N, CA, C and O atoms as a GROMACS GRO file, in nm:
protein
  268
    1MET      N    1  -1.575 -13.775   5.579
    1MET     CA    2  -1.593 -13.688   5.692
    1MET      C    3  -1.621 -13.768   5.820
    1MET      O    4  -1.590 -13.721   5.930
    2SER      N    5  -1.678 -13.884   5.808
    2SER     CA    6  -1.709 -13.964   5.925
    2SER      C    7  -1.583 -14.023   5.988
    2SER      O    8  -1.584 -14.060   6.105
    3GLN      N    9  -1.473 -14.033   5.910
    3GLN     CA   10  -1.349 -14.085   5.966
    3GLN      C   11  -1.282 -13.984   6.059
    3GLN      O   12  -1.202 -14.022   6.143
    4ASP      N   13  -1.314 -13.856   6.045
    4ASP     CA   14  -1.250 -13.753   6.126
    4ASP      C   15  -1.307 -13.746   6.268
    4ASP      O   16  -1.242 -13.692   6.358
    5LEU      N   17  -1.424 -13.797   6.288
    5LEU     CA   18  -1.486 -13.793   6.421
    5LEU      C   19  -1.425 -13.900   6.510
    5LEU      O   20  -1.409 -14.015   6.469
    6GLN      N   21  -1.392 -13.862   6.631
    6GLN     CA   22  -1.334 -13.957   6.725
    6GLN      C   23  -1.432 -13.981   6.838
    6GLN      O   24  -1.503 -13.891   6.882
    7ASP      N   25  -1.434 -14.104   6.883
    7ASP     CA   26  -1.523 -14.141   6.993
    7ASP      C   27  -1.444 -14.134   7.124
    7ASP      O   28  -1.362 -14.222   7.150
    8ASN      N   29  -1.467 -14.032   7.204
    8ASN     CA   30  -1.394 -14.013   7.330
    8ASN      C   31  -1.458 -14.088   7.446
    8ASN      O   32  -1.400 -14.090   7.555
    9SER      N   33  -1.573 -14.150   7.427
    9SER     CA   34  -1.637 -14.222   7.536
    9SER      C   35  -1.561 -14.348   7.573
    9SER      O   36  -1.571 -14.396   7.686
   10ALA      N   37  -1.484 -14.404   7.478
   10ALA     CA   38  -1.406 -14.525   7.508
   10ALA      C   39  -1.291 -14.493   7.604
   10ALA      O   40  -1.249 -14.581   7.679
   11GLN      N   41  -1.240 -14.371   7.603
   11GLN     CA   42  -1.131 -14.335   7.694
   11GLN      C   43  -1.181 -14.321   7.836
   11GLN      O   44  -1.103 -14.339   7.930
   12LYS      N   45  -1.306 -14.289   7.855
   12LYS     CA   46  -1.360 -14.270   7.989
   12LYS      C   47  -1.417 -14.399   8.047
   12LYS      O   48  -1.449 -14.404   8.166
   13ASP      N   49  -1.431 -14.502   7.965
   13ASP     CA   50  -1.486 -14.628   8.011
   13ASP      C   51  -1.379 -14.707   8.083
   13ASP      O   52  -1.267 -14.721   8.033
   14ILE      N   53  -1.410 -14.760   8.200
   14ILE     CA   54  -1.310 -14.833   8.278
   14ILE      C   55  -1.283 -14.969   8.218
   14ILE      O   56  -1.174 -15.024   8.236
   15ALA      N   57  -1.379 -15.026   8.144
   15ALA     CA   58  -1.357 -15.157   8.083
   15ALA      C   59  -1.273 -15.146   7.956
   15ALA      O   60  -1.205 -15.242   7.921
   16ALA      N   61  -1.274 -15.034   7.888
   16ALA     CA   62  -1.202 -15.020   7.762
   16ALA      C   63  -1.058 -14.974   7.782
   16ALA      O   64  -0.972 -15.009   7.701
   17ASN      N   65  -1.030 -14.897   7.886
   17ASN     CA   66  -0.896 -14.843   7.908
   17ASN      C   67  -0.834 -14.915   8.027
   17ASN      O   68  -0.864 -14.884   8.142
   18TRP      N   69  -0.745 -15.013   8.000
   18TRP     CA   70  -0.691 -15.094   8.108
   18TRP      C   71  -0.590 -15.019   8.193
   18TRP      O   72  -0.568 -15.058   8.308
   19VAL      N   73  -0.528 -14.913   8.141
   19VAL     CA   74  -0.434 -14.835   8.221
   19VAL      C   75  -0.508 -14.761   8.332
   19VAL      O   76  -0.465 -14.763   8.447
   20THR      N   77  -0.617 -14.697   8.296
   20THR     CA   78  -0.695 -14.625   8.397
   20THR      C   79  -0.757 -14.722   8.497
   20THR      O   80  -0.760 -14.694   8.617
   21SER      N   81  -0.807 -14.834   8.449
   21SER     CA   82  -0.871 -14.929   8.540
   21SER      C   83  -0.769 -14.993   8.634
   21SER      O   84  -0.799 -15.014   8.751
   22SER      N   85  -0.649 -15.022   8.585
   22SER     CA   86  -0.548 -15.081   8.674
   22SER      C   87  -0.502 -14.981   8.778
   22SER      O   88  -0.477 -15.018   8.893
   23ARG      N   89  -0.491 -14.854   8.741
   23ARG     CA   90  -0.455 -14.750   8.838
   23ARG      C   91  -0.564 -14.736   8.943
   23ARG      O   92  -0.536 -14.722   9.062
   24PHE      N   93  -0.690 -14.739   8.898
   24PHE     CA   94  -0.802 -14.729   8.990
   24PHE      C   95  -0.804 -14.846   9.088
   24PHE      O   96  -0.820 -14.827   9.209
   25PHE      N   97  -0.788 -14.969   9.036
   25PHE     CA   98  -0.789 -15.086   9.124
   25PHE      C   99  -0.668 -15.088   9.216
   25PHE      O  100  -0.677 -15.141   9.327
   26PHE      N  101  -0.555 -15.033   9.173
   26PHE     CA  102  -0.438 -15.024   9.260
   26PHE      C  103  -0.467 -14.933   9.379
   26PHE      O  104  -0.439 -14.969   9.493
   27TYR      N  105  -0.523 -14.815   9.352
   27TYR     CA  106  -0.554 -14.722   9.461
   27TYR      C  107  -0.664 -14.775   9.552
   27TYR      O  108  -0.659 -14.753   9.673
   28VAL      N  109  -0.762 -14.844   9.497
   28VAL     CA  110  -0.868 -14.903   9.579
   28VAL      C  111  -0.810 -15.013   9.668
   28VAL      O  112  -0.847 -15.025   9.785
   29SER      N  113  -0.720 -15.094   9.614
   29SER     CA  114  -0.661 -15.200   9.694
   29SER      C  115  -0.571 -15.143   9.804
   29SER      O  116  -0.572 -15.194   9.916
   30ILE      N  117  -0.495 -15.038   9.775
   30ILE     CA  118  -0.412 -14.974   9.878
   30ILE      C  119  -0.500 -14.917   9.988
   30ILE      O  120  -0.470 -14.933  10.106
   31PHE      N  121  -0.610 -14.849   9.950
   31PHE     CA  122  -0.702 -14.795  10.049
   31PHE      C  123  -0.764 -14.906  10.133
   31PHE      O  124  -0.777 -14.891  10.255
   32ALA      N  125  -0.803 -15.016  10.071
   32ALA     CA  126  -0.865 -15.127  10.144
   32ALA      C  127  -0.766 -15.190  10.242
   32ALA      O  128  -0.803 -15.222  10.355
   33ILE      N  129  -0.642 -15.208  10.201
   33ILE     CA  130  -0.541 -15.267  10.290
   33ILE      C  131  -0.514 -15.174  10.408
   33ILE      O  132  -0.506 -15.220  10.522
   34LEU      N  133  -0.500 -15.044  10.382
   34LEU     CA  134  -0.477 -14.949  10.491
   34LEU      C  135  -0.595 -14.944  10.587
   34LEU      O  136  -0.577 -14.934  10.708
   35ALA      N  137  -0.717 -14.950  10.532
   35ALA     CA  138  -0.836 -14.949  10.619
   35ALA      C  139  -0.841 -15.074  10.706
   35ALA      O  140  -0.877 -15.066  10.824
   36LEU      N  141  -0.807 -15.190  10.650
   36LEU     CA  142  -0.807 -15.313  10.729
   36LEU      C  143  -0.699 -15.310  10.838
   36LEU      O  144  -0.724 -15.351  10.951
   37VAL      N  145  -0.581 -15.262  10.804
   37VAL     CA  146  -0.473 -15.256  10.902
   37VAL      C  147  -0.508 -15.158  11.015
   37VAL      O  148  -0.488 -15.189  11.133
   38LEU      N  149  -0.559 -15.043  10.978
   38LEU     CA  150  -0.596 -14.945  11.080
   38LEU      C  151  -0.710 -14.996  11.167
   38LEU      O  152  -0.709 -14.975  11.288
   39GLY      N  153  -0.807 -15.062  11.108
   39GLY     CA  154  -0.918 -15.118  11.185
   39GLY      C  155  -0.872 -15.228  11.279
   39GLY      O  156  -0.918 -15.235  11.393
   40ASN      N  157  -0.781 -15.313  11.232
   40ASN     CA  158  -0.731 -15.420  11.319
   40ASN      C  159  -0.646 -15.364  11.432
   40ASN      O  160  -0.654 -15.412  11.545
   41CYS      N  161  -0.564 -15.264  11.404
   41CYS     CA  162  -0.483 -15.203  11.510
   41CYS      C  163  -0.572 -15.135  11.614
   41CYS      O  164  -0.544 -15.143  11.734
   42THR      N  165  -0.677 -15.070  11.569
   42THR     CA  166  -0.770 -15.006  11.663
   42THR      C  167  -0.840 -15.110  11.749
   42THR      O  168  -0.857 -15.090  11.869
   43GLN      N  169  -0.882 -15.220  11.687
   43GLN     CA  170  -0.951 -15.325  11.762
   43GLN      C  171  -0.856 -15.390  11.863
   43GLN      O  172  -0.896 -15.418  11.976
   44LEU      N  173  -0.732 -15.413  11.823
   44LEU     CA  174  -0.635 -15.470  11.918
   44LEU      C  175  -0.606 -15.375  12.032
   44LEU      O  176  -0.590 -15.418  12.146
   45TYR      N  177  -0.599 -15.245  12.004
   45TYR     CA  178  -0.573 -15.147  12.110
   45TYR      C  179  -0.690 -15.141  12.208
   45TYR      O  180  -0.670 -15.130  12.329
   46ASN      N  181  -0.812 -15.148  12.157
   46ASN     CA  182  -0.929 -15.140  12.245
   46ASN      C  183  -0.949 -15.265  12.328
   46ASN      O  184  -1.004 -15.257  12.438
   47SER      N  185  -0.906 -15.381  12.280
   47SER     CA  186  -0.923 -15.505  12.355
   47SER      C  187  -0.789 -15.556  12.407
   47SER      O  188  -0.767 -15.677  12.414
   48ARG      N  189  -0.700 -15.465  12.443
   48ARG     CA  190  -0.567 -15.504  12.488
   48ARG      C  191  -0.574 -15.572  12.624
   48ARG      O  192  -0.674 -15.565  12.694
   49PHE      N  193  -0.463 -15.637  12.658
   49PHE     CA  194  -0.454 -15.707  12.786
   49PHE      C  195  -0.451 -15.606  12.899
   49PHE      O  196  -0.367 -15.516  12.901
   50LYS      N  197  -0.542 -15.622  12.989
   50LYS     CA  198  -0.548 -15.533  13.104
   50LYS      C  199  -0.469 -15.596  13.219
   50LYS      O  200  -0.496 -15.710  13.260
   51LYS      N  201  -0.372 -15.521  13.270
   51LYS     CA  202  -0.284 -15.572  13.374
   51LYS      C  203  -0.361 -15.592  13.504
   51LYS      O  204  -0.422 -15.498  13.555
   52PRO      N  205  -0.360 -15.713  13.557
   52PRO     CA  206  -0.432 -15.736  13.682
   52PRO      C  207  -0.356 -15.674  13.801
   52PRO      O  208  -0.234 -15.660  13.798
   53ASN      N  209  -0.428 -15.641  13.901
   53ASN     CA  210  -0.370 -15.586  14.023
   53ASN      C  211  -0.399 -15.685  14.137
   53ASN      O  212  -0.496 -15.669  14.210
   54PRO      N  213  -0.314 -15.789  14.151
   54PRO     CA  214  -0.343 -15.893  14.250
   54PRO      C  215  -0.314 -15.844  14.392
   54PRO      O  216  -0.236 -15.752  14.415
   55GLU      N  217  -0.378 -15.909  14.484
   55GLU     CA  218  -0.353 -15.882  14.625
   55GLU      C  219  -0.219 -15.946  14.664
   55GLU      O  220  -0.197 -16.064  14.638
   56VAL      N  221  -0.131 -15.868  14.727
   56VAL     CA  222   0.000 -15.917  14.769
   56VAL      C  223   0.005 -15.908  14.920
   56VAL      O  224  -0.037 -15.809  14.981
   57GLN      N  225   0.058 -16.013  14.980
   57GLN     CA  226   0.071 -16.011  15.125
   57GLN      C  227   0.165 -15.899  15.168
   57GLN      O  228   0.263 -15.869  15.100
   58SER      N  229   0.134 -15.839  15.278
   58SER     CA  230   0.215 -15.726  15.323
   58SER      C  231   0.356 -15.769  15.362
   58SER      O  232   0.447 -15.686  15.361
   59SER      N  233   0.376 -15.895  15.398
   59SER     CA  234   0.511 -15.941  15.436
   59SER      C  235   0.598 -15.969  15.315
   59SER      O  236   0.720 -15.982  15.330
   60SER      N  237   0.543 -15.980  15.196
   60SER     CA  238   0.625 -16.010  15.078
   60SER      C  239   0.640 -15.890  14.984
   60SER      O  240   0.683 -15.906  14.870
   61GLN      N  241   0.606 -15.772  15.031
   61GLN     CA  242   0.623 -15.653  14.949
   61GLN      C  243   0.768 -15.607  14.951
   61GLN      O  244   0.851 -15.663  15.024
   62TYR      N  245   0.800 -15.505  14.870
   62TYR     CA  246   0.936 -15.453  14.864
   62TYR      C  247   0.979 -15.397  15.000
   62TYR      O  248   1.091 -15.419  15.046
   63LYS      N  249   0.888 -15.324  15.060
   63LYS     CA  250   0.910 -15.278  15.198
   63LYS      C  251   0.808 -15.350  15.284
   63LYS      O  252   0.695 -15.303  15.299
   64PRO      N  253   0.846 -15.462  15.340
   64PRO     CA  254   0.748 -15.542  15.415
   64PRO      C  255   0.699 -15.474  15.542
   64PRO      O  256   0.770 -15.397  15.607
   65GLU      N  257   0.577 -15.505  15.572
   65GLU     CA  258   0.516 -15.455  15.695
   65GLU      C  259   0.482 -15.576  15.783
   65GLU      O  260   0.396 -15.657  15.750
   66TYR      N  261   0.552 -15.584  15.893
   66TYR     CA  262   0.530 -15.696  15.983
   66TYR      C  263   0.432 -15.658  16.091
   66TYR      O  264   0.418 -15.541  16.127
   67LYS      N  265   0.366 -15.758  16.140
   67LYS     CA  266   0.268 -15.736  16.247
   67LYS      C  267   0.335 -15.724  16.381
   67LYS      O  268   0.268 -15.704  16.482
   0.00000   0.00000   0.00000
């Protein structure tokens, strides 16, 4: 009678079931990569190059203004 009992706790253990653990680590790695890419893109967008607005002489503009 003891042979008929099955131990289902081994199926829920991540160390005993390599299929479930590999699927879990795959999804965790995909989430981590997406989080890093999104974080880096956000950081690059926030610290982007700000276009300077230099002073241009009035005589060298597209429509020059002479004195």
